[in-house]
C-alpha positions as a Markdown table, in Angstrom:
| # | Residue | x | y | z |
|---|---|---|---|---|
| 1 | Ala | 0.0 | 0.0 | 0.0 |
| 2 | Ile | 2.9 | 2.4 | 0.8 |
| 3 | Asn | 4.5 | 1.7 | -2.6 |
| 4 | Phe | 1.2 | 2.3 | -4.5 |
| 5 | Ala | 0.6 | 5.5 | -2.6 |
| 6 | Asn | 4.0 | 6.8 | -3.6 |
| 7 | Trp | 3.6 | 5.7 | -7.2 |
| 8 | Phe | 0.1 | 7.3 | -7.6 |
| 9 | Glu | 0.7 | 10.4 | -5.5 |
| 10 | Ala | 1.5 | 12.5 | -8.6 |
| 11 | Met | -1.8 | 11.4 | -10.2 |
| 12 | Cys | -3.8 | 12.3 | -7.1 |
| 13 | Ile | -5.1 | 8.8 | -6.7 |
| 14 | Gln | -6.0 | 8.0 | -3.1 |
| 15 | Val | -4.9 | 4.6 | -1.9 |
| 16 | Gly | -6.6 | 2.8 | 1.0 |
| 17 | Trp | -5.5 | -0.2 | 3.0 |
| 18 | Leu | -7.6 | -2.8 | 4.8 |
| 19 | Ala | -6.3 | -5.8 | 6.7 |
| 20 | Gly | -7.4 | -8.0 | 9.6 |
| 21 | Lys | -5.0 | -6.3 | 12.1 |
| 22 | Leu | -6.6 | -2.9 | 11.5 |
| 23 | Lys | -8.9 | -2.3 | 14.5 |
| 24 | Gly | -11.3 | 0.1 | 16.1 |
| 25 | Lys | -11.5 | 3.7 | 14.8 |
| 26 | Ala | -8.8 | 3.2 | 12.2 |
| 27 | Lys | -10.8 | 0.3 | 10.6 |
| 28 | Glu | -14.1 | 2.3 | 10.7 |
| 29 | Thr | -12.4 | 5.3 | 9.0 |
| 30 | Glu | -10.9 | 3.0 | 6.3 |
| 31 | Leu | -14.3 | 1.3 | 5.6 |
| 32 | Ala | -15.9 | 4.7 | 5.3 |
| 33 | Arg | -13.3 | 5.9 | 2.8 |
| 34 | Ile | -13.8 | 2.7 | 0.7 |
| 35 | Ala | -17.6 | 3.0 | 0.8 |
| 36 | Ser | -17.6 | 6.6 | -0.2 |
| 37 | Gly | -15.1 | 6.3 | -3.0 |
| 38 | Glu | -12.6 | 8.5 | -1.3 |
| 39 | Ala | -10.2 | 5.6 | -1.5 |
| 40 | Gln | -9.9 | 5.0 | -5.2 |
| 41 | Met | -7.6 | 2.1 | -5.0 |
| 42 | Ile | -7.7 | -0.4 | -2.1 |
| 43 | Val | -4.9 | -2.7 | -1.1 |
| 44 | Gly | -5.9 | -5.4 | 1.3 |
| 45 | Thr | -5.8 | -9.0 | 2.5 |
| 46 | His | -8.7 | -11.5 | 3.0 |
| 47 | Ala | -10.4 | -8.7 | 5.0 |
| 48 | Leu | -11.7 | -7.3 | 1.7 |
| 49 | Phe | -13.9 | -10.3 | 1.2 |
| 50 | Gln | -15.9 | -9.6 | 4.4 |
| 51 | Glu | -19.6 | -9.1 | 4.1 |
| 52 | His | -19.6 | -5.6 | 5.7 |
| 53 | Val | -17.0 | -4.2 | 3.3 |
| 54 | Glu | -18.8 | -2.1 | 0.7 |
| 55 | Phe | -17.3 | -0.5 | -2.4 |
| 56 | His | -18.4 | 2.7 | -4.0 |
| 57 | His | -17.9 | 1.5 | -7.6 |
| 58 | Leu | -15.7 | -1.6 | -7.9 |
| 59 | Ala | -14.5 | -1.8 | -11.5 |
| 60 | Leu | -11.3 | -3.8 | -11.4 |
| 61 | Val | -10.1 | -6.6 | -9.1 |
| 62 | Ile | -6.4 | -7.6 | -9.1 |
| 63 | Ile | -5.6 | -10.8 | -7.1 |
| 64 | Asp | -2.0 | -11.4 | -6.4 |
| 65 | Glu | -0.8 | -14.8 | -5.3 |
| 66 | Gln | -4.0 | -16.3 | -6.7 |
| 67 | His | -3.3 | -19.8 | -5.4 |
| 68 | Arg | -3.7 | -18.5 | -1.9 |
| 69 | Phe | -7.4 | -17.7 | -2.3 |
| 70 | Gly | -10.4 | -19.9 | -2.7 |
| 71 | Val | -12.7 | -19.7 | -5.7 |
| 72 | His | -15.6 | -18.5 | -3.6 |
| 73 | Gln | -13.5 | -15.8 | -2.1 |
| 74 | Arg | -12.7 | -14.4 | -5.6 |
| 75 | Leu | -16.4 | -14.7 | -6.6 |
| 76 | Glu | -17.4 | -12.7 | -3.5 |
| 77 | Leu | -15.4 | -9.7 | -4.7 |
| 78 | Arg | -17.0 | -10.1 | -8.2 |
| 79 | Glu | -20.4 | -10.0 | -6.6 |
| 80 | Lys | -19.6 | -6.9 | -4.6 |
| 81 | Gly | -19.0 | -5.1 | -7.9 |
| 82 | Ala | -22.2 | -6.5 | -9.4 |
| 83 | Lys | -24.2 | -4.7 | -6.7 |
| 84 | Gln | -23.4 | -1.4 | -8.4 |
| 85 | Gly | -24.7 | -2.8 | -11.7 |
| 86 | Ala | -21.6 | -4.1 | -13.4 |
| 87 | Tyr | -19.3 | -7.0 | -12.9 |
| 88 | Pro | -15.7 | -5.8 | -12.4 |
| 89 | His | -12.8 | -6.8 | -14.6 |
| 90 | Gln | -10.6 | -9.4 | -12.9 |
| 91 | Leu | -6.8 | -9.8 | -13.2 |
| 92 | Ile | -5.2 | -12.8 | -11.3 |
| 93 | Met | -1.5 | -13.1 | -10.9 |
| 94 | Thr | 0.5 | -16.1 | -9.8 |
| 95 | Ala | 3.9 | -17.8 | -10.5 |
| 96 | Thr | 2.5 | -21.2 | -9.4 |
| 97 | Pro | -1.0 | -21.6 | -10.9 |
| 98 | Ile | -3.3 | -24.2 | -9.4 |
| 99 | Pro | -4.6 | -27.0 | -11.8 |
| 100 | Arg | -8.1 | -25.3 | -12.1 |
| 101 | Thr | -6.5 | -22.1 | -13.4 |
| 102 | Leu | -4.4 | -24.0 | -15.9 |
| 103 | Ala | -7.4 | -25.9 | -17.1 |
| 104 | Met | -9.3 | -22.6 | -17.5 |
| 105 | Thr | -6.6 | -21.1 | -19.7 |
| 106 | Ala | -7.0 | -24.1 | -22.1 |
| 107 | Tyr | -10.8 | -24.8 | -22.0 |
| 108 | Ala | -12.5 | -21.6 | -20.6 |
| 109 | Asp | -12.6 | -17.9 | -21.5 |
| 110 | Leu | -9.5 | -16.9 | -19.6 |
| 111 | Glu | -6.9 | -14.8 | -21.5 |
| 112 | Thr | -3.3 | -15.1 | -20.3 |
| 113 | Ser | -0.3 | -12.8 | -20.3 |
| 114 | Val | 3.1 | -14.3 | -19.5 |
| 115 | Ile | 6.0 | -12.4 | -17.9 |
| 116 | Asp | 9.0 | -14.3 | -19.1 |
| 117 | Glu | 11.8 | -11.8 | -18.5 |
| 118 | Leu | 13.4 | -10.1 | -15.6 |
| 119 | Pro | 13.0 | -6.4 | -14.8 |
| 120 | Pro | 15.8 | -4.3 | -16.3 |
| 121 | Gly | 19.0 | -4.5 | -14.4 |
| 122 | Arg | 18.0 | -7.5 | -12.3 |
| 123 | Thr | 20.5 | -10.3 | -12.0 |
| 124 | Pro | 19.2 | -13.9 | -12.5 |
| 125 | Ile | 18.9 | -15.9 | -9.3 |
| 126 | Gln | 21.3 | -18.8 | -8.9 |
| 127 | Thr | 19.9 | -21.7 | -6.8 |
| 128 | Val | 22.4 | -24.1 | -5.3 |
| 129 | Ala | 21.9 | -27.1 | -3.0 |
| 130 | Ile | 24.7 | -27.3 | -0.3 |
| 131 | Pro | 25.1 | -30.1 | 2.3 |
| 132 | Asp | 24.9 | -29.2 | 5.9 |
| 133 | Thr | 28.5 | -30.4 | 6.3 |
| 134 | Lys | 29.5 | -27.1 | 4.6 |
| 135 | Arg | 27.7 | -24.9 | 7.1 |
| 136 | Asp | 30.8 | -23.1 | 8.1 |
| 137 | Asp | 31.5 | -22.2 | 4.5 |
| 138 | Ile | 28.0 | -20.8 | 4.2 |
| 139 | Val | 28.5 | -18.7 | 7.3 |
| 140 | Glu | 31.6 | -17.3 | 5.8 |
| 141 | Arg | 29.8 | -16.5 | 2.5 |
| 142 | Val | 27.2 | -14.6 | 4.6 |
| 143 | Arg | 30.0 | -12.6 | 6.4 |
| 144 | Asn | 31.6 | -11.7 | 3.0 |
| 145 | Ala | 28.3 | -10.6 | 1.5 |
| 146 | Cys | 27.3 | -8.5 | 4.5 |
| 147 | Leu | 30.6 | -6.9 | 5.5 |
| 148 | Asn | 32.7 | -6.8 | 2.3 |
| 149 | Glu | 30.1 | -6.5 | -0.4 |
| 150 | Gly | 27.7 | -4.3 | 1.5 |
| 151 | Lys | 24.7 | -6.5 | 0.8 |
| 152 | Gln | 22.0 | -8.0 | 3.0 |
| 153 | Ala | 21.0 | -11.6 | 3.5 |
| 154 | Tyr | 18.2 | -13.8 | 4.7 |
| 155 | Trp | 18.5 | -17.0 | 6.7 |
| 156 | Val | 15.2 | -18.9 | 6.6 |
| 157 | Cys | 14.3 | -21.6 | 9.1 |
| 158 | Thr | 11.2 | -23.8 | 8.8 |
| 159 | Leu | 10.3 | -23.9 | 12.5 |
| 160 | Ile | 10.2 | -21.5 | 15.4 |
| 161 | Asp | 10.9 | -23.9 | 18.3 |
| 162 | Glu | 12.9 | -27.0 | 18.6 |
| 163 | Ser | 11.0 | -30.2 | 17.9 |
| 164 | Glu | 11.9 | -33.7 | 18.9 |
| 165 | Val | 10.0 | -35.1 | 15.9 |
| 166 | Leu | 11.1 | -32.7 | 13.2 |
| 167 | Glu | 14.9 | -32.1 | 13.0 |
| 168 | Ala | 14.5 | -28.6 | 11.6 |
| 169 | Gln | 16.6 | -25.8 | 13.1 |
| 170 | Ala | 14.7 | -23.3 | 15.3 |
| 171 | Ala | 14.9 | -19.7 | 14.2 |
| 172 | Ala | 15.7 | -18.4 | 17.6 |
| 173 | Asp | 18.6 | -20.8 | 18.2 |
| 174 | Thr | 19.9 | -20.2 | 14.7 |
| 175 | Ala | 20.0 | -16.4 | 15.3 |
| 176 | Glu | 22.0 | -17.0 | 18.6 |
| 177 | Glu | 24.4 | -19.4 | 16.8 |
| 178 | Leu | 25.0 | -17.0 | 13.9 |
| 179 | Gln | 25.5 | -14.1 | 16.3 |
| 180 | Arg | 28.2 | -16.0 | 18.0 |
| 181 | Lys | 29.9 | -16.9 | 14.7 |
| 182 | Leu | 29.3 | -13.5 | 13.2 |
| 183 | Pro | 29.8 | -10.9 | 16.0 |
| 184 | Asp | 30.4 | -8.0 | 13.6 |
| 185 | Val | 27.1 | -8.7 | 11.7 |
| 186 | Lys | 23.9 | -7.1 | 12.8 |
| 187 | Ile | 21.3 | -9.8 | 13.0 |
| 188 | Gly | 17.5 | -9.5 | 13.3 |
| 189 | Leu | 14.9 | -12.2 | 14.0 |
| 190 | Val | 11.3 | -12.4 | 12.8 |
| 191 | His | 8.7 | -15.2 | 13.1 |
| 192 | Gly | 5.0 | -15.8 | 13.1 |
| 193 | Arg | 4.6 | -15.7 | 16.9 |
| 194 | Met | 5.9 | -12.2 | 17.3 |
| 195 | Lys | 3.4 | -9.4 | 17.7 |
| 196 | Pro | 2.7 | -7.5 | 14.5 |
| 197 | Ala | 4.3 | -4.3 | 15.8 |
| 198 | Glu | 7.5 | -6.1 | 16.8 |
| 199 | Lys | 7.7 | -7.9 | 13.5 |
| 200 | Gln | 7.1 | -4.7 | 11.6 |
| 201 | Ala | 9.8 | -2.9 | 13.6 |
| 202 | Val | 12.5 | -5.5 | 12.7 |
| 203 | Met | 11.4 | -5.6 | 9.1 |
| 204 | Gln | 11.7 | -1.8 | 8.9 |
| 205 | Glu | 15.2 | -1.9 | 10.4 |
| 206 | Phe | 16.2 | -4.5 | 7.7 |
| 207 | Lys | 14.6 | -2.4 | 5.0 |
| 208 | Asp | 16.5 | 0.7 | 6.2 |
| 209 | Asn | 19.8 | -1.3 | 6.1 |
| 210 | Lys | 20.3 | -1.2 | 9.8 |
| 211 | Leu | 20.5 | -5.0 | 9.9 |
| 212 | His | 22.8 | -7.1 | 7.8 |
| 213 | Leu | 21.2 | -10.4 | 8.2 |
| 214 | Leu | 17.5 | -11.4 | 8.9 |
| 215 | Val | 16.8 | -14.8 | 10.4 |
| 216 | Ala | 13.2 | -15.6 | 9.8 |
| 217 | Thr | 10.6 | -18.3 | 9.2 |
| 218 | Thr | 8.5 | -18.3 | 6.1 |
| 219 | Val | 6.7 | -15.2 | 7.2 |
| 220 | Ile | 8.9 | -13.3 | 4.7 |
| 221 | Glu | 7.5 | -15.4 | 1.8 |
| 222 | Val | 5.4 | -12.5 | 0.5 |
| 223 | Gly | 5.2 | -8.8 | 1.0 |
| 224 | Val | 8.9 | -8.1 | 1.6 |
| 225 | Asp | 10.7 | -5.7 | -0.8 |
| 226 | Val | 14.4 | -5.1 | 0.1 |
| 227 | Pro | 16.4 | -4.5 | -3.1 |
| 228 | Asn | 19.7 | -4.6 | -1.3 |
| 229 | Ser | 19.2 | -8.3 | -0.3 |
| 230 | Ser | 21.3 | -10.5 | -2.5 |
| 231 | Leu | 21.6 | -13.8 | -0.6 |
| 232 | Met | 19.2 | -16.3 | 1.0 |
| 233 | Ile | 20.0 | -19.4 | 2.9 |
| 234 | Ile | 17.0 | -21.8 | 3.4 |
| 235 | Glu | 17.4 | -24.5 | 6.1 |
| 236 | Asn | 15.7 | -27.8 | 5.5 |
| 237 | Pro | 14.2 | -26.8 | 2.1 |
| 238 | Glu | 12.7 | -30.3 | 1.8 |
| 239 | Arg | 10.1 | -29.2 | 4.4 |
| 240 | Leu | 8.7 | -26.5 | 2.1 |
| 241 | Gly | 6.6 | -26.9 | -1.0 |
| 242 | Leu | 7.9 | -25.9 | -4.5 |
| 243 | Ala | 5.6 | -22.9 | -4.5 |
| 244 | Gln | 7.0 | -21.6 | -1.2 |
| 245 | Leu | 10.5 | -22.1 | -2.3 |
| 246 | His | 9.8 | -20.2 | -5.5 |
| 247 | Gln | 8.2 | -17.3 | -3.6 |
| 248 | Leu | 11.1 | -17.2 | -1.2 |
| 249 | Arg | 13.6 | -17.0 | -4.1 |
| 250 | Gly | 11.7 | -13.9 | -5.3 |
| 251 | Arg | 12.8 | -12.0 | -2.1 |
| 252 | Val | 16.4 | -11.7 | -3.5 |
| 253 | Gly | 18.1 | -10.6 | -6.7 |
């Protein structure tokens, strides 16, 4: 929402934002802006599907990460637009389409546009599988990227706490281990059990380049835009799906 507001400021287009964590008076104000049409573009989460959300004149629906939403949820937004007398145009975006979507491109009335090239100046992402026996070499690679190259890095763990059943590394313990091995590197930690304000504060520090390395769970899979990050280490990648791994790769480069 912040990016869109900056992009559209020169065109005097008002951008609204609606998410589940918006509470009380702030939520009421945003709902009123959406219903009156003051907010001409609304960026939001699943909260936009809620029954009490009313739009002034919904003409276009853009659904990012389409595979994360159910068919009925997408239809609910379509019906909200129909209340004003016209069905809105719909644009769905995904790098990992679900089988139903693929079938619709072949057998239904669904036009497709394929983005098959990188943005100008973006370096292709190299993906390498490295055994855990070379962990020390990986730590050195992180040190070099952060301190010598001036870049930032992610270290992604698949669990928050230690588990006797799953042998995945806990994010909190990994952060402590890396801080011991990399005393000169500023390290932050984010995971799904943190309060939203705490998580946002750490993410902002990373975005402002106040942190060199961010140890995180898959909460960074979407919605993170840090152009200076050039390296990502994913612990136990076999515990993630291909779609998750592909989304995580999109955080760097």
